[in-house]
MISEMAR-624225 format. One record per residue: residue in three letters; z, x, y of N, C-alpha, C in turn. Coordinates in steps of 0.2 Angstrom, whole numbers, plus 5000, padded with zeros to 4 digits. Layout:
BEGIN
ALAZXYZXYZXY...
This chain:
BEGIN
MET484453054944484753114939484453134932SER484053084932483553094926483253144927LYS482853134931482353194931482753264934LEU483453254937483653324937484053344930SER484153304925484153334920483653374915ASP482853324917482453354914482153434915HIS482353444920482153514925482753564923LEU483253524921483953564920483853594914PHE483453544909483253574902482753624900LEU482353604906481753654904481953744907VAL482453744912482753804914483253834907THR483553774905484053794899483653854891ILE483053804892482453844886482253894889LEU482153904896481753994899482354024899VAL482953984900483554054900483854064895TYR483854034889483854074881483254124878ALA482754084880482154134880482254194882VAL482554204888482354274889483154314887ALA483454274886484054304882484154324875MET483554294873483254304865483054364865VAL482654384872482154434871482654504873ALA483054484880483554554877484054534872PHE484054514868484554524862484154544856ALA483554554856483054574853482954634855ALA482954654860482854744863483154774862ASP483954734864484754784863484754804853LEU484554744850484354754845484154814841ALA483554824843483054864841483154934843PHE483354954850483655024852484155024853ARG484754984849485455004850485755054843ARG485955104845486455144839486455114834GLN486355154826486555104821487255154819VAL487555134815488255174812488055164804VAL487755234802487655234796487555284791PRO487855304785487855354782487255414783ILE487455494782487155524784487355584779PHE486755604775486855644769486455714772ARG486955774770486555844771486955884768SER486655954764486655994760487355974755GLY487355914750487755904748488355874750ASP488455864756488955834760488855784762VAL489455754764489355634766489555664773ILE489255664779489455664783489455564786ARG489855534788489955464791490155454797ARG489655424802490155414808490455354807THR491155354811491555314809491555254815PRO491555204813491255154818491955134824GLN492555174821492955174826493155224830ALA492655274829492455334834492655324842THR493055364844492955364851492555374856ARG492155424852491555444856491055454850VAL490555434853489755434848489555484844ASP489955554845489655594840490255624836GLU490855574835491455604831491255584825ARG491355624821490955624813491855654810GLU491655624803492155644797491855674792LEU491855724790491755774785491955764778VAL491755744774492155744767491655784763GLY492155824760491755874756491755864748ALA491855884745491955894738492755914738GLY493055884736493855894737494055914742VAL493955914747493955944756493855884760SER494255854765494155814771494455814777THR494155814782494555844788494855784789GLY495455774793495855724795495855724806PRO496155704805496155684813496355744817GLY495855784821495855824826495455874822GLY495055874817494755924813495055974809ARG495855954807496255964803495955954797SER496056024793495756004785496555984780SER496255934776496555914772496555904764SER497155914762497055924753497055874749LEU497055814751497155754749496355744744PRO496355724739495955714733495255664736VAL494655684737494155614740493655634735ASP493255574734492755544730492255584729PRO491955624725491155664726490655634730PRO490255674734489655644737489255584732ARG489155554734488555494731488055494733SER487555434730486755444734486855384738SER486355384744486155334749486455274747ALA485955244740486155184738486655154738ALA487055224733487755184730488155194736SER488355224740488855214747488655164751ALA488155124750487955064756488254994751GLY488755024745488954954743488554924737SER488854884733488654854727488054814730SER487954794734487454744736486954764738GLY486854844741486554874742486454864750ALA486754844754486854804762487054834766GLY487154894765487154954772488054964770GLY488255004775488955054775489354984779PRO490155004778490354974779490554964788GLY490454994792490354984798489554974803GLU489054964798488454954799488154904803GLY487854914807487854854812488454824817ASP489054854817489554834820489654854826ASP489854814831489854824839489954894839ALA490754894836491354954838490954994838GLY490255034833490055064834489555104837GLY489455054842488955074848489055064855HIS488755084860488855054867488454994868PHE489054974871488754894875488254914881THR487654904879487154944883486954884891TRP486654904895486654854898485854794896LEU485754804890485254754889485954694885ALA486054714883486654664880487154644885ARG487454664889487654634895487154594899ALA486554614900486154564901486054484895ALA485854504892485954444885486554434886VAL486954434886487654414886487854364892GLY487654374897487754354903487054314904LEU486654304903486054254900486354214896THR486354214891486754174887487154094890ALA487754144890488354114895487954074902LEU487354094906487354074911486854014908GLY486554004902485853944900486553894897TRP487053934892487753884889487753824895LEU487853864902488053834908487653774911ILE487053804910486653764912486453694907HIS486453714901486353664896486953594896LEU487553634898487853594898487953544905ALA487653584910487453524915486953454914THR486353484909485853454906486153404902ILE486753424899486953344895487353304899VAL487753324904488153294907487753244913THR487253264915486853224922486353184915ARG486253194910485653154904486553074904GLY486953114903487453034901487453004908ILE487653054914487652984921486952974921ALA486152974919485752954921485552884916ALA485852894909485952834906486452804907ARG487052814910487652774910487852764902ARG487952824900488252814893488352874891VAL488652894884488652934882487852994878PRO487653044880487153064879486953104871TRP486953044868486753064860486552994858GLY486252954861486152894858485452894854ASN485052964854484352974851484153014847MET483553034845483353104844483253174849PHE483253144853483153204857483953214861GLU484253174862484753184864485353224859PHE485353184852485653204847485453284846SER484853314847484553364847484553424852THR484953404858485253434863485853464862VAL486153394861486953434861487053474854ALA486653454848486753504840486553554844ALA486353574849485953644852486353684855PHE486853644860487353654864488053674858ILE488253644853488653664846488553734845CYS487653744844487553794840487853854844VAL487653844849487553914855488353914857THR488753874856489353864857489653924851ALA489553894847489953924842489654004842PHE489054004842488754084844489054134850LEU489354094854489754134858490554144855VAL490654104854491354114849491454174846LEU490754184841490854234835490654284839LEU490354294846490254344850490954374854ALA491354334854491954334858492554364851LYS492454344847492954344842492854394836GLN492054404835491754454830491454524833ARG491254504839490854544841490354544838ALA490054494838489154474836488654464838ARG488554524843487954514848487354504843TRP487354544837486754554834486554504832LEU486854464832486754364828486354324834GLY486454374841485954334847485254314846THR484954354844484254334842484054284839PHE484354294832484254254827484754184827VAL484954184832485354114834484854074841LEU484554114845484254104850483754074850LEU483454114844482754114842482454024842PRO482754014835482953934833483053874836VAL483453884842483653884848483053844853VAL482853884853482253884859481853834856LEU481653854848481153814843481353724845TYR481953734843482153664842482253634849LEU482453674853482353624860481753614861GLY481253674862480753654863480153604859LEU480553584854480153494850480553454849ALA481253464853481553414855481253364862GLY481053424866480753404873480053384872THR479953394866479053384863478953314863VAL478953334856478853254851479453214851LEU480253244852480653194853480953154858TYR480453174864480853164869480653094869LYS481253054874481352994874481752994883SER481752944887481752954892482452904892ALA482852934898483652894899483652834900GLY483952804896484052724895484452684892PRO484652624892485152614888484852614882LEU485752594880485552584870485152524868VAL484952544862484852494859485452444855PRO485452384855485952334852486352364846ALA485852384839486352404836486852484836LEU486652494842487052564844487552574849ASN487552504852488152494857488652484854SER489052544851489752534849490352594851TYR490652574851491352644852491352684846TRP490852674839490952704833490452774836LEU489752744840489352814844489852864846LYS490352854848490652904853491052954848ILE491252904841491652954835491152974830HIS490652934826490352954823489853004822VAL489352974828489053034831489253094835LEU489653094836489953144840490053204833ALA490553164830490553204822490053244819ALA489553194819488753224816488653274820ILE488553284825488253324831488553384828THR489153394828489753454830489753484823ALA489653444817489553484810488853494809SER488453454811487653484812487653554817GLY487753564821487753624826488153674821LEU488853674818488953744814488853764809PHE488453704807488053714798487453734801PHE487253734807486553784810486653834808VAL487053884813487453944813487453964805SER488053944802487953964795487453974792GLY486853924792486253934787485753994789ILE485853994797485654054801485954134796VAL486654124795486954184793486854184786ALA486954124783486554124775485954184773LEU485454144778484654174778484754244778LEU485154274785485254334784485354384780TYR486054344774486354374770485754394764LEU485254354765484954344757484254404761ALA484154404766483554464768483754534768LYS484454534771484954594770485154624765SER485254564760485354594752484854604751TYR484254564750483554624747483354654750ARG483254694757483054714762483454774767PRO483854794763484454824768484154864773ASP483754904772483254954775482654904779GLY482654864779482054834782482054824789PRO481454824794481454824802481954774804MET482554794809482954764813483554724806LEU483354734800483954704798484454764795SER484354834794484754884795485054904800ARG485154854806485654864810486254784810LEU486154764806486554694804487254744801PRO487454694799488454714798488154714790ALA488354724785488454754779488654664778ALA488054654772488054594768488854564769GLU489354594767489854574764490154534771LYS489954554776490354534782489854444781LEU489254444782488754414784489054354777ASP489254364772489354314769490154284769ARG490554334772491254284774491054254780ILE490854264785490554224792490254164791THR489754154784489554094782489954054779TYR490454084773491054034771491554014776GLY491754054782491954034785491753964788ILE491253974792490753934797490853854792VAL490553844785490553814782491153774780ALA491853824780492453794777492653754785LEU492653774789492653734795492153664798SER491553654797491253614797491253554792PHE491453574785491353534779491853464782PRO492253464784493053434786492553374790ILE492253404795492053384802491453334798TRP491053354796490553324792490753264786THR491253274784491853214779491853164783PHE492153174788492553134796491953114795ALA491153124797490653084801490453044796VAL490453054788490153024783490652944783ILE491252964782491852914782491652874788ALA491752884795491752854800490952814801GLY490452844796489852804798489852744792ALA490252744787490252684782490752644788ILE491252674791491752614794491352564798TRP490752594800490252584806489852544804ALA489752564796489252504793489552454792GLU490052464791490352374788490552344794ALA490752364800490852324805490152294808ALA489352344808488852314810488452294803TRP488552294796488052274793488452234786GLY489152234786489452204783489652224775ARG489452304774489552324768489752414773TYR490052434768490252494769489752564767TRP489452544761488852594757488452534755GLY487552564759487152514755486552564752TRP486852634750486252664748485552674753ASP485752664759485052684764484952744765PRO484252764766484152824765484452894770LYS484752854775485152914779485852914775GLU486052884774486852874770486652924764THR486052904758486052934753485753024755TRP485653044760485453114761486053134766SER486253104768487053114770487753164765PHE487453104760487953114754487553164750ILE487053184750486853244745487053284748THR486953294755487153374760487953364759TRP488353324759489053314757489153374750VAL488753334746488853354740488753424739ILE488253444741487953524741488453574745TYR488653564751489153614754489853584752ALA490053524747490653524743490553574739GLY489853574734489753624730489853704730TYR489553724736489653774739490253804738LEU490953744744491653774744491753784739HIS491953744732492053734726492053794721ALA491253824722491053884718491453964721ARG491353954728491753994728492553994727SER493053934730493553944729493753924722THR493453924717493653914709493253954705ALA492653954707492154014701492254084703GLY492354104712492354154714491554174716TRP491154134716490654144720490754174725ARG490154234725490054294730489354294732GLY489054344735488554354736487954304736ARG487254344732486754294734486654244731ARG487154214726487154134723487554084728ALA488054124729488354074735487954054741ALA487554124745487054134749486354054750TRP486254054743485654014741486053964740PHE486553944738486953884740487153864744ALA487153924750487353874758486653864761VAL486053884760485253884761484953794761ALA485153784753485153734749485353684753ALA485953694755486253624760486053624766PHE486053684769485753674775485053644774ALA484553644770483953624769483953554768ALA484553534765484653454764485053424771LEU485053454774485353444783484653444785ILE484253484785483553484789483153414787VAL483153404780482753324778483153274779ASN483753264780484253224781484253194790TYR484053254792483953224802483153234804TYR482753274801481853264802481653204799VAL481553224791481253184787481353094787VAL482153104785482353044784482353004792ASN482453014798482252994802481752984806ILE481253004805480553014806480052974802TRP480052984795479652974792479652924786ILE480552904783480552854779481052804784VAL480852744781480852684785481652664781GLY482252624786482952614784483052594790LEU483852574788484352534793484352594801HIS484252664797484352704804483752714808SER483352684806482452694809482752704819TYR483152654819483252634827483352694831ALA483552744826483852824830483352864832GLY482652834830482152894829481852914835VAL481352924834481052954843480552894846GLY480652834845480252774849480952734852
């Protein structure tokens, strides 16, 4: 069963890699929904159009309504390309939305391969648990495997709810690299837990940390895409992404969902620490960086809800929190000695 899990792990990476290439090709060759300017008039392709060639002509004081009939309603005068892209310079309201383009065979193949990889990924985790005769998240290799699974699951939910197939390449690329690192540097054969981890709190505390980490992973990616989009709205591939405002909203929504889960993980870890070491908090490096990560994400949510932070400031805040999460996972677990060192690669 352990060998089967390892083989399924490799197949998972391969399927995700092919799906990533398919998403990239679909993103590169898909039609854009962007403003077009000609002869002083603004011709805007509407993302809600039932046909690809359907247009709305906005003239100086004249607009066309449904069925091509003219309307006397006043309209804004034509603006420049940069102005029509929004205050952030991030593209028009329909830009990059799947509603405005065909669902190509590349997109269908990419989505199908991702779903197939997700199923194989799930089988990898289940067979690993059967082989080890315990929950399959007792070391960094298993933690990484399950966190990547949560990440892909979050992407599939966004794909269904937000039609976010534009996110496929940007999620699957780091997932493939993440799993590749887990399968080489962090790999550990299936086996029993070390005594310190043999507790029912492993099922509670670590699973909550994995879930929050996988979701934070996606929010960090979207925040980075927002920053790239806001600085280079016409950059390669970036012009095919949704408006930066939508990326900002998605980042906030994922963080708002993940933060309570991370909070519960920190609290559950403190309770486990009291049972294992006789104290709730001892400023162990892992505890400290978990708290630092919590504080930065709390600051991000607080800044948005009270100070009204939006745009680049909020995005940089989210990226800083994501960086703290990476330090907490890799640097603290591998290079800093502490009471949590037994959870590392050895």
